N, CA, C and O atoms as a DFTB+ gen file, in Angstrom:
536 C
 N C O
     1  1    -136.856      85.854      72.847
     2  2    -135.714      86.260      72.057
     3  2    -134.599      86.657      73.017
     4  3    -134.794      87.466      73.924
     5  1    -133.452      86.083      72.800
     6  2    -132.266      86.448      73.576
     7  2    -131.570      87.606      72.880
     8  3    -131.464      87.609      71.653
     9  1    -131.092      88.591      73.635
    10  2    -130.398      89.709      72.991
    11  2    -129.080      89.263      72.370
    12  3    -128.463      88.294      72.813
    13  1    -128.661      89.989      71.334
    14  2    -127.363      89.724      70.725
    15  2    -126.268      90.007      71.750
    16  3    -126.368      90.943      72.544
    17  1    -125.234      89.193      71.719
    18  2    -124.138      89.339      72.666
    19  2    -122.858      88.876      71.997
    20  3    -122.886      88.016      71.116
    21  1    -121.741      89.442      72.410
    22  2    -120.455      89.028      71.861
    23  2    -120.170      87.578      72.231
    24  3    -119.640      86.819      71.420
    25  1    -120.521      87.196      73.449
    26  2    -120.298      85.839      73.929
    27  2    -121.560      85.356      74.627
    28  3    -121.685      85.497      75.843
    29  1    -122.499      84.786      73.871
    30  2    -123.807      84.458      74.434
    31  2    -123.866      83.179      75.283
    32  3    -124.942      82.830      75.769
    33  1    -122.757      82.481      75.472
    34  2    -122.805      81.200      76.190
    35  2    -123.430      81.335      77.577
    36  3    -124.266      80.515      77.958
    37  1    -123.035      82.357      78.337
    38  2    -123.604      82.527      79.682
    39  2    -125.086      82.863      79.630
    40  3    -125.858      82.374      80.454
    41  1    -125.495      83.687      78.675
    42  2    -126.906      84.032      78.536
    43  2    -127.730      82.799      78.162
    44  3    -128.848      82.617      78.643
    45  1    -127.166      81.964      77.305
    46  2    -127.854      80.738      76.899
    47  2    -128.024      79.817      78.103
    48  3    -129.119      79.308      78.338
    49  1    -126.968      79.600      78.860
    50  2    -127.062      78.749      80.051
    51  2    -128.080      79.310      81.048
    52  3    -128.880      78.561      81.609
    53  1    -128.048      80.616      81.263
    54  2    -128.993      81.252      82.194
    55  2    -130.430      81.104      81.713
    56  3    -131.331      80.817      82.500
    57  1    -130.637      81.303      80.409
    58  2    -131.976      81.153      79.859
    59  2    -132.507      79.739      80.099
    60  3    -133.638      79.568      80.554
    61  1    -131.694      78.729      79.796
    62  2    -132.144      77.337      79.905
    63  2    -132.420      76.984      81.371
    64  3    -133.389      76.281      81.658
    65  1    -131.594      77.453      82.292
    66  2    -131.848      77.203      83.721
    67  2    -133.157      77.874      84.149
    68  3    -133.933      77.284      84.901
    69  1    -133.408      79.088      83.684
    70  2    -134.668      79.773      83.989
    71  2    -135.846      78.988      83.410
    72  3    -136.869      78.820      84.074
    73  1    -135.704      78.515      82.193
    74  2    -136.753      77.734      81.538
    75  2    -137.042      76.472      82.349
    76  3    -138.196      76.093      82.545
    77  1    -135.966      75.828      82.815
    78  2    -136.135      74.613      83.619
    79  2    -136.807      74.918      84.961
    80  3    -137.618      74.123      85.435
    81  1    -136.487      76.035      85.565
    82  2    -137.133      76.433      86.816
    83  2    -138.639      76.610      86.611
    84  3    -139.436      76.228      87.469
    85  1    -139.019      77.186      85.479
    86  2    -140.445      77.344      85.181
    87  2    -141.134      75.982      85.121
    88  3    -142.234      75.816      85.650
    89  1    -140.485      75.007      84.475
    90  2    -141.068      73.663      84.423
    91  2    -141.210      73.093      85.833
    92  3    -142.245      72.519      86.170
    93  1    -140.174      73.252      86.657
    94  2    -140.199      72.713      88.017
    95  2    -141.301      73.355      88.860
    96  3    -141.848      72.722      89.762
    97  1    -141.620      74.606      88.563
    98  2    -142.678      75.318      89.291
    99  2    -144.057      75.038      88.705
   100  3    -145.053      75.583      89.181
   101  1    -144.123      74.196      87.679
   102  2    -145.405      73.876      87.056
   103  2    -145.902      74.953      86.108
   104  3    -147.076      74.955      85.738
   105  1    -145.038      75.860      85.712
   106  2    -145.419      76.972      84.840
   107  2    -145.063      76.632      83.391
   108  3    -144.321      77.362      82.733
   109  1    -145.602      75.515      82.909
   110  2    -145.279      75.024      81.579
   111  2    -145.754      75.971      80.481
   112  3    -145.069      76.139      79.473
   113  1    -146.919      76.591      80.665
   114  2    -147.410      77.533      79.650
   115  2    -146.442      78.699      79.486
   116  3    -146.155      79.125      78.367
   117  1    -145.944      79.208      80.605
   118  2    -144.997      80.324      80.556
   119  2    -143.689      79.892      79.887
   120  3    -143.115      80.639      79.095
   121  1    -143.228      78.689      80.208
   122  2    -142.005      78.166      79.586
   123  2    -142.184      78.039      78.072
   124  3    -141.288      78.401      77.310
   125  1    -143.314      77.536      77.644
   126  2    -143.557      77.371      76.205
   127  2    -143.673      78.717      75.496
   128  3    -143.312      78.827      74.324
   129  1    -144.168      79.736      76.185
   130  2    -144.266      81.073      75.577
   131  2    -142.890      81.698      75.345
   132  3    -142.761      82.626      74.547
   133  1    -141.856      81.194      76.038
   134  2    -140.502      81.713      75.835
   135  2    -139.846      81.152      74.572
   136  3    -138.786      81.619      74.155
   137  1    -140.478      80.155      73.974
   138  2    -139.949      79.560      72.735
   139  2    -140.446      80.407      71.571
   140  3    -141.650      80.619      71.422
   141  1    -139.528      80.888      70.753
   142  2    -139.879      81.858      69.714
   143  2    -140.381      81.259      68.415
   144  3    -141.172      81.883      67.707
   145  1    -139.930      80.056      68.094
   146  2    -140.273      79.466      66.796
   147  2    -140.497      77.971      66.947
   148  3    -139.988      77.355      67.883
   149  1    -141.267      77.377      66.016
   150  2    -141.351      75.907      65.995
   151  2    -139.981      75.334      65.623
   152  3    -139.124      76.048      65.102
   153  1    -139.785      74.061      65.891
   154  2    -138.501      73.449      65.516
   155  2    -138.455      73.246      64.000
   156  3    -139.401      73.594      63.294
   157  1    -137.364      72.688      63.512
   158  2    -137.164      72.550      62.067
   159  2    -138.171      71.610      61.410
   160  3    -138.281      71.580      60.185
   161  1    -138.911      70.838      62.218
   162  2    -139.943      69.949      61.696
   163  2    -141.325      70.598      61.758
   164  3    -142.329      69.975      61.412
   165  1    -141.366      71.863      62.204
   166  2    -142.640      72.569      62.314
   167  2    -143.375      72.288      63.612
   168  3    -144.530      72.685      63.762
   169  1    -142.728      71.612      64.554
   170  2    -143.356      71.243      65.816
   171  2    -143.394      72.431      66.760
   172  3    -142.364      73.037      67.055
   173  1    -144.586      72.756      67.228
   174  2    -144.770      73.798      68.227
   175  2    -144.936      73.097      69.574
   176  3    -145.832      72.271      69.745
   177  1    -144.069      73.433      70.523
   178  2    -144.106      72.791      71.831
   179  2    -145.167      73.437      72.716
   180  3    -145.199      74.655      72.891
   181  1    -146.029      72.594      73.265
   182  2    -147.070      73.010      74.192
   183  2    -146.854      72.278      75.510
   184  3    -146.125      71.287      75.548
   185  1    -147.471      72.745      76.584
   186  2    -147.367      72.014      77.848
   187  2    -147.836      70.558      77.713
   188  3    -147.239      69.651      78.293
   189  1    -148.883      70.351      76.963
   190  2    -149.405      68.996      76.781
   191  2    -148.397      68.103      76.054
   192  3    -148.216      66.939      76.409
   193  1    -147.755      68.655      75.048
   194  2    -146.763      67.881      74.289
   195  2    -145.555      67.549      75.166
   196  3    -145.040      66.432      75.117
   197  1    -145.101      68.517      75.969
   198  2    -143.988      68.262      76.885
   199  2    -144.335      67.124      77.852
   200  3    -143.529      66.220      78.074
   201  1    -145.537      67.180      78.420
   202  2    -145.940      66.151      79.385
   203  2    -146.114      64.794      78.707
   204  3    -145.823      63.762      79.311
   205  1    -146.581      64.782      77.472
   206  2    -146.722      63.523      76.741
   207  2    -145.354      62.885      76.521
   208  3    -145.194      61.682      76.725
   209  1    -144.366      63.679      76.107
   210  2    -143.009      63.155      75.916
   211  2    -142.461      62.634      77.240
   212  3    -141.831      61.577      77.284
   213  1    -142.698      63.367      78.300
   214  2    -142.230      62.960      79.626
   215  2    -142.845      61.615      80.023
   216  3    -142.131      60.701      80.435
   217  1    -144.149      61.501      79.900
   218  2    -144.842      60.244      80.266
   219  2    -144.453      59.094      79.348
   220  3    -144.222      57.978      79.814
   221  1    -144.380      59.359      78.045
   222  2    -144.070      58.281      77.088
   223  2    -142.662      57.732      77.281
   224  3    -142.438      56.536      77.095
   225  1    -141.710      58.588      77.650
   226  2    -140.329      58.156      77.769
   227  2    -139.928      57.724      79.173
   228  3    -138.996      56.937      79.335
   229  1    -140.627      58.235      80.194
   230  2    -140.198      57.956      81.564
   231  2    -141.348      57.510      82.465
   232  3    -141.184      57.395      83.679
   233  1    -142.481      57.265      81.878
   234  2    -143.644      56.891      82.675
   235  2    -143.738      55.400      82.947
   236  3    -142.749      54.671      82.867
   237  1    -144.924      54.972      83.264
   238  2    -145.202      53.587      83.647
   239  2    -144.581      52.589      82.663
   240  3    -144.683      52.747      81.446
   241  1    -143.941      51.564      83.218
   242  2    -143.342      50.517      82.404
   243  2    -141.912      50.797      81.966
   244  3    -141.295      49.955      81.314
   245  1    -141.376      51.953      82.310
   246  2    -139.997      52.265      81.928
   247  2    -139.047      51.988      83.090
   248  3    -139.475      51.818      84.232
   249  1    -137.771      51.944      82.786
   250  2    -136.744      51.750      83.817
   251  2    -136.819      52.875      84.849
   252  3    -136.671      52.626      86.046
   253  1    -137.043      54.088      84.404
   254  2    -137.145      55.236      85.306
   255  2    -138.291      55.032      86.293
   256  3    -138.142      55.299      87.486
   257  1    -139.425      54.563      85.799
   258  2    -140.607      54.399      86.644
   259  2    -140.394      53.359      87.741
   260  3    -140.998      53.456      88.809
   261  1    -139.545      52.370      87.487
   262  2    -139.260      51.373      88.524
   263  2    -138.662      52.025      89.757
   264  3    -138.945      51.616      90.883
   265  1    -137.835      53.038      89.546
   266  2    -137.165      53.715      90.650
   267  2    -137.964      54.905      91.182
   268  3    -137.689      55.408      92.271
   269  1    -138.951      55.347      90.409
   270  2    -139.750      56.514      90.788
   271  2    -141.227      56.238      90.522
   272  3    -141.789      56.752      89.555
   273  1    -141.859      55.431      91.373
   274  2    -143.260      55.065      91.131
   275  2    -144.210      56.264      91.154
   276  3    -145.328      56.170      90.647
   277  1    -143.779      57.394      91.739
   278  2    -144.628      58.585      91.756
   279  2    -144.674      59.272      90.395
   280  3    -145.446      60.209      90.194
   281  1    -143.846      58.805      89.463
   282  2    -143.818      59.383      88.130
   283  2    -142.765      60.465      88.015
   284  3    -142.262      60.950      89.028
   285  1    -142.427      60.848      86.797
   286  2    -141.399      61.870      86.592
   287  2    -141.907      63.261      86.968
   288  3    -143.000      63.663      86.567
   289  1    -141.106      63.985      87.737
   290  2    -141.418      65.353      88.138
   291  2    -140.216      66.229      87.828
   292  3    -139.084      65.877      88.160
   293  1    -140.459      67.374      87.191
   294  2    -139.373      68.319      86.935
   295  2    -138.836      68.836      88.266
   296  3    -139.592      69.037      89.217
   297  1    -137.522      69.047      88.321
   298  2    -136.855      69.509      89.538
   299  2    -136.119      70.811      89.254
   300  3    -135.556      70.993      88.174
   301  1    -136.126      71.708      90.219
   302  2    -135.398      72.964      90.110
   303  2    -133.913      72.650      89.913
   304  3    -133.336      71.917      90.716
   305  1    -133.287      73.182      88.873
   306  2    -131.876      72.874      88.614
   307  2    -130.940      73.348      89.723
   308  3    -129.817      72.855      89.830
   309  1    -131.386      74.302      90.555
   310  2    -130.540      74.778      91.649
   311  2    -130.380      73.733      92.751
   312  3    -129.507      73.875      93.607
   313  1    -131.200      72.696      92.746
   314  2    -131.093      71.633      93.747
   315  2    -129.901      70.714      93.485
   316  3    -129.480      69.978      94.378
   317  1    -129.361      70.750      92.280
   318  2    -128.268      69.856      91.909
   319  2    -127.042      70.654      91.513
   320  3    -127.168      71.776      91.023
   321  1    -125.866      70.099      91.714
   322  2    -124.670      70.789      91.239
   323  2    -124.761      70.977      89.729
   324  3    -125.178      70.080      88.997
   325  1    -124.366      72.148      89.289
   326  2    -124.452      72.437      87.854
   327  2    -123.445      71.593      87.088
   328  3    -122.295      71.439      87.501
   329  1    -123.896      71.056      85.974
   330  2    -123.003      70.329      85.092
   331  2    -122.451      71.315      84.064
   332  3    -123.113      72.288      83.703
   333  1    -121.264      71.059      83.610
   334  2    -120.695      71.884      82.545
   335  2    -121.356      71.461      81.240
   336  3    -121.127      70.356      80.749
   337  1    -122.159      72.327      80.696
   338  2    -122.820      72.062      79.423
   339  2    -122.171      72.938      78.367
   340  3    -122.050      74.152      78.532
   341  1    -121.763      72.313      77.297
   342  2    -121.104      73.038      76.214
   343  2    -122.136      73.721      75.329
   344  3    -123.169      73.141      74.997
   345  1    -121.845      74.945      74.957
   346  2    -122.645      75.662      73.974
   347  2    -121.920      75.494      72.648
   348  3    -120.755      75.871      72.520
   349  1    -122.609      74.926      71.657
   350  2    -122.000      74.686      70.360
   351  2    -122.450      75.696      69.319
   352  3    -123.495      76.331      69.463
   353  1    -121.661      75.834      68.281
   354  2    -121.983      76.747      67.184
   355  2    -122.662      75.953      66.076
   356  3    -122.155      74.918      65.643
   357  1    -123.815      76.446      65.619
   358  2    -124.522      75.802      64.513
   359  2    -123.745      75.993      63.219
   360  3    -123.068      77.003      63.030
   361  1    -123.848      75.032      62.349
   362  2    -123.171      75.093      61.053
   363  2    -123.561      76.373      60.311
   364  3    -124.719      76.790      60.334
   365  1    -122.588      76.977      59.664
   366  2    -122.843      78.193      58.892
   367  2    -122.995      79.424      59.763
   368  3    -123.496      80.449      59.302
   369  1    -122.568      79.338      61.021
   370  2    -122.653      80.457      61.956
   371  2    -124.081      81.012      62.046
   372  3    -124.286      82.223      62.115
   373  1    -125.066      80.094      62.043
   374  2    -126.481      80.491      62.115
   375  2    -126.956      80.720      63.537
   376  3    -128.088      81.151      63.758
   377  1    -126.093      80.431      64.504
   378  2    -126.467      80.580      65.900
   379  2    -125.773      79.526      66.734
   380  3    -124.637      79.140      66.456
   381  1    -126.471      79.062      67.764
   382  2    -125.875      78.133      68.717
   383  2    -126.835      76.992      69.034
   384  3    -128.043      77.094      68.817
   385  1    -126.272      75.907      69.551
   386  2    -127.082      74.809      70.067
   387  2    -126.655      74.564      71.506
   388  3    -125.539      74.894      71.908
   389  1    -127.568      73.979      72.271
   390  2    -127.292      73.693      73.676
   391  2    -128.153      72.519      74.109
   392  3    -129.378      72.568      73.993
   393  1    -127.523      71.473      74.604
   394  2    -128.229      70.294      75.119
   395  2    -128.185      70.333      76.640
   396  3    -127.126      70.544      77.232
   397  1    -129.339      70.128      77.270
   398  2    -129.420      70.198      78.720
   399  2    -130.108      68.950      79.256
   400  3    -131.254      68.666      78.909
   401  1    -129.394      68.199      80.112
   402  2    -129.978      67.016      80.749
   403  2    -130.855      67.492      81.897
   404  3    -130.368      68.066      82.871
   405  1    -132.146      67.247      81.771
   406  2    -133.100      67.792      82.727
   407  2    -133.074      67.053      84.059
   408  3    -133.021      65.823      84.090
   409  1    -133.112      67.803      85.161
   410  2    -133.241      67.154      86.458
   411  2    -134.698      66.751      86.699
   412  3    -135.620      67.555      86.557
   413  1    -134.870      65.506      87.058
   414  2    -136.197      64.973      87.377
   415  2    -136.110      64.239      88.708
   416  3    -135.134      63.539      88.976
   417  1    -137.122      64.398      89.528
   418  2    -137.182      63.709      90.812
   419  2    -135.891      63.906      91.612
   420  3    -135.386      62.974      92.236
   421  1    -135.377      65.116      91.582
   422  2    -134.218      65.533      92.388
   423  2    -132.907      64.865      91.988
   424  3    -132.003      64.726      92.812
   425  1    -132.801      64.454      90.734
   426  2    -131.539      63.906      90.220
   427  2    -131.472      64.135      88.718
   428  3    -132.484      64.432      88.084
   429  1    -130.280      63.998      88.150
   430  2    -130.131      64.122      86.697
   431  2    -130.851      62.957      86.036
   432  3    -130.953      61.868      86.601
   433  1    -131.341      63.202      84.845
   434  2    -132.064      62.159      84.124
   435  2    -131.477      61.986      82.729
   436  3    -130.553      62.696      82.332
   437  1    -132.032      61.031      81.999
   438  2    -131.651      60.806      80.605
   439  2    -132.473      61.672      79.652
   440  3    -132.271      61.625      78.439
   441  1    -133.389      62.453      80.191
   442  2    -134.217      63.325      79.358
   443  2    -133.414      64.580      79.019
   444  3    -132.915      65.271      79.907
   445  1    -133.301      64.858      77.742
   446  2    -132.504      65.987      77.264
   447  2    -133.389      66.972      76.509
   448  3    -134.201      66.591      75.666
   449  1    -133.208      68.246      76.836
   450  2    -133.823      69.320      76.058
   451  2    -132.745      69.838      75.122
   452  3    -131.693      70.300      75.565
   453  1    -133.011      69.758      73.835
   454  2    -132.057      70.183      72.814
   455  2    -132.538      71.522      72.260
   456  3    -133.550      71.591      71.563
   457  1    -131.804      72.576      72.577
   458  2    -132.181      73.922      72.152
   459  2    -131.329      74.389      70.986
   460  3    -130.190      73.958      70.805
   461  1    -131.918      75.286      70.197
   462  2    -131.189      76.036      69.187
   463  2    -131.472      77.511      69.436
   464  3    -132.587      77.879      69.806
   465  1    -130.474      78.345      69.236
   466  2    -130.597      79.788      69.369
   467  2    -130.185      80.362      68.021
   468  3    -128.999      80.491      67.717
   469  1    -131.194      80.704      67.216
   470  2    -130.973      81.092      65.825
   471  2    -130.760      82.596      65.701
   472  3    -131.560      83.396      66.185
   473  1    -129.668      82.960      65.042
   474  2    -129.293      84.363      64.893
   475  2    -130.331      85.091      64.039
   476  3    -130.670      84.666      62.935
   477  1    -130.819      86.196      64.586
   478  2    -131.767      87.086      63.917
   479  2    -131.211      88.503      63.999
   480  3    -130.241      88.734      64.720
   481  1    -131.798      89.459      63.280
   482  2    -131.256      90.822      63.306
   483  2    -131.191      91.459      64.701
   484  3    -130.298      92.262      64.970
   485  1    -132.131      91.107      65.586
   486  2    -132.177      91.777      66.889
   487  2    -131.934      90.830      68.062
   488  3    -132.219      91.185      69.206
   489  1    -131.415      89.639      67.800
   490  2    -131.157      88.702      68.886
   491  2    -131.149      87.271      68.384
   492  3    -130.934      87.008      67.201
   493  1    -131.385      86.369      69.295
   494  2    -131.417      84.938      68.960
   495  2    -132.807      84.393      69.241
   496  3    -133.311      84.504      70.359
   497  1    -133.426      83.804      68.222
   498  2    -134.720      83.148      68.408
   499  2    -134.482      81.834      69.140
   500  3    -133.608      81.054      68.763
   501  1    -135.258      81.598      70.180
   502  2    -135.120      80.387      70.989
   503  2    -136.024      79.306      70.418
   504  3    -137.225      79.508      70.238
   505  1    -135.418      78.139      70.132
   506  2    -136.156      77.009      69.571
   507  2    -135.850      75.773      70.417
   508  3    -134.687      75.436      70.642
   509  1    -136.896      75.109      70.877
   510  2    -136.702      73.797      71.497
   511  2    -136.752      72.801      70.354
   512  3    -137.824      72.465      69.853
   513  1    -135.584      72.334      69.950
   514  2    -135.505      71.450      68.798
   515  2    -136.054      70.067      69.131
   516  3    -136.809      69.486      68.351
   517  1    -135.677      69.550      70.279
   518  2    -136.063      68.177      70.635
   519  2    -136.130      68.061      72.152
   520  3    -135.434      68.768      72.879
   521  1    -136.968      67.168      72.601
   522  2    -137.160      66.881      74.018
   523  2    -137.251      65.367      74.069
   524  3    -138.310      64.807      73.785
   525  1    -136.154      64.685      74.429
   526  2    -136.150      63.230      74.290
   527  2    -135.168      62.544      75.246
   528  3    -134.337      63.191      75.883
   529  1    -135.287      61.251      75.324
   530  2    -134.359      60.410      76.095
   531  2    -133.333      59.848      75.134
   532  3    -133.682      59.294      74.092
   533  1    -132.060      59.994      75.488
   534  2    -130.991      59.446      74.655
   535  2    -130.918      57.967      74.833
   536  3    -130.078      57.312      74.216
């Protein structure tokens, strides 16, 4: 849960970078524990589900795999120049959304983590809405 803030954009960006660092360090269980709710489809993200999406979208037989035969590996976001990511407002002022292009194999990738931060009485519930390749 992210604390309530007058301007949560910086907190949201910091949270997502921290979450990405956990993935890069192989701490997928810890990253998944930071997600407060299932997505709107009832999907609960687990380390296994994250890795399945990663392999299915960027694994053997994909364009990405041609350039990275070692397979997709999460990369610490501090290794790359930060991109300006816009924090958007959810319809009905229910919270915020944030899309983050994940760094893999030491470069930006087409894999996007789509987050929602849903307004609650004591903060924002963190939801990984989607984890996919555009």
